[in-house]
Phi, psi and omega in degrees: 000123184279176185296324181295317179294320178298317180295320178297318178296319178297316179298318180296320179296317179296319179295319178295316179298317179297319179295318180297321178299313178296323180295319179294325177295322182292321185265012179290141178116359181287318176199154181299319182296315180294320179300318181297317181288326176296322178297318177297319181298319179297320179295325179290332185261358180260150179067238175280105186291130177243095185290336179294309177292326178298321179297321178298315179296320180298318178297319178296319179296320177301318178295318179295322177298322180292326181277337185287116183284343186249136173228173186298326180295316178296318178299319179299315180295323177297316180293325177298314179297320179294321179296320176300318178296318180295322179295317178299318178296319180297315180295329183289326189251351181256134183257348180293116185297322181296318179292322178298320179297320177297318178296322177297324177298321177295318179297322179296321179296330180291339180287342178279156179301128178236121186237002182216157178297324182300335178278336182278319186301316177299327178292320174300320180297320178296318180293320178298321176297324176297317177300313181297318178297322178296320178294316179294323180294329181278343188296309184284346184274119179256104181273146172301146184298332182263008180285154181300319182295316180295319180297320180294318179296315180298318180294319179298316179298318180294323177298318178297317180296317179297317181294317177298319180297318179296316179296319180293323176298320179296313181291331177293327177290324179287318181234077185295339183262008181282108181292332180297314179293320180299317179294324179293324177295323177296321178294322181296325182288345179272171177284115186255143169279172180298320180294319178296324179293316178295322177297319178295321177300317180296318179297318180294321177299320178297319178298315181296318179296317180297318178298318180295316179296317179298317181294320178295321178295316179299315179298320179297321179293319178300313181295321179297315178296321178298317180297318179296316181296317178296324177295319178296316180297318179298320178296319180293321178295319179298317178298318180297319179296318179298316179294325178296320178297315178297318179297319179297317180295320178296321179296319177299319179296316180297318179297322178295320179296321178297317180297321179297317179298316180296320178295320178297319179298317181297319179294321182293322183282345179289331182284168179272107182227155178280176185295321183295318178296317178299319181296317181296318179293321179298317179297321180298311182291322177297324176297318178297318179298316181297317180297319180294317179295320179297317178297321178296319179296318179298318180295318179296321180295317178298320179296317179296318180296317178298319180295318179295319178299317178298314182296319178297317179298314179297320180296319179296317180294318179293323177296318178297316178297320180298317179296317180295314181292323177296318179296317180291321178297317178298319178296319179296319179296316180297319179295320180294318178298315180296318183289335184251008181238135175289122186294334182279309188263349180065018173257166178304149181263189184295324178299316178295322178299314182302318181293314182292319182298320180296320178295312180296324181293316178297319178297318179299316182290319183290319185263359179055046178249151181289145172221136185242147176241135177230137177249125184248127182232133180286129180286138175053040182293324179299324179296323178296315179297315183291321186275323186244353178101160183293332178297321177294321177297319178297316180296325178298313180296321179296318180294318180295315179298318180297318180295313182297322179299320182287341182259002182290140169280168187301320186266005180267156184223129181243140175215155173272123183278327182146147180060234180257021182252140173237157179231142188230130174256125182230105179274163169060045175224136174284169187301313182294321177295324178297316179300316180294319181296314180292323179293326176298316178293319180299315181295318179297320178294323180293339181268359178293136180277116175246142180217116179236127180051049179062018180241126178283142186219138175262124179252127181242167178227155171249142185228134173241134183220158178201160176265133177289137184260143180297128177095349180267167177281151181296323179298326180295319178295320179296315180299324178294317178296323179294321177295321177297324177298314180294329174295321177295322177295313182293334181277004177120359179069175180052050179204168180246133173236121180240130178278132178295140180287144181269000000 
């Protein structure tokens, strides 16, 4: 290779190294382990390029890529689905037609193929601008407190606060010593403006993302340790098999030598020899036999000791893996319980309801069986909080949840929807039977003995229910049950309103 070719090769190597460095900078941020190894790779390729160390880093990065469950394509699809959900929520609560059209434009863009993060972020920016425009448009308009628009805004804000409070309670149970979460909970308990509420939502989203990244990192480390341990065991087993083969061949050789000695003895004793010669030859051959047997015993003992050492090592590694996996499994179970349980009332939360409702809904549609949804709301709950304190309100919700749990049938499902509302799934009941069932629960709740500040109090609930119809969306059935609840409230409270099935 001449000097010109060497210089060309050097230039190509430098260009390739520079390109790899820029590429690692672009993809930094996928996970801490990968970022650390990418940093090492850049150091190997910068200045005096060391391709030997760079190759080691590349192999490690390849292994980390194989272990990493999340990639940019999956993240992009997750963000697209979340953006679609946010657009639907925006359209549901905003009445400005111009802003709704802008949101529809963003939704239309989502229908086109999206394959990169760079295509999603501008759409998020457009939706955020719609939110900001909606907030600015609402600022100068002073609605009467009893107007429908003002009531809807107040209810939406309260729903957001209730949902944030429930999520924060869940994360506080997972990380009780986290001062960041504690401070955010204090802010939620105060009177928040719309901007403060959105800021709190953003902070909570960051906490949730951080928890998700931490959990994914932990899972990756567990899998990595498991892979290493299995690799070590596999290597030890391979070594053991190789030694066993060698031991078998050595044993075969010793047995052949023994047979040769015996044949020599037989040949020697066939001839005519005196007693002294026979004795001398017998001693000679017996010595050879003894040496061969002794060598065989030593080899067998070494093989047994090696096998025992291997088995002990494998047992220790498997015991260590068992402890790690048991600990991780326990942690996953605890996290699932925390994530799906309302921390105040100890009944399933809205997340658990969404999962169960979708399963029941699919079953209802496939088997063409009735399924009913009921929304239960505590009457005058704000009055209880204002007059007797939030602790009294919490105890009221706990008592109601405890009563409903004890009265549930096997196939029924109860969850806390938020604030003072509970939601109930009741399959396999006709409309009239549903009305009787809900009225039974309402009467039982009204008879619960409550006592606050030495004062006895009767707490009642209003209930709205409906039967889910074949072919409709689950949200439509919920909205119908919610309208029935408001009819019960408007009709004087402490009553059940069930919509007749169509």
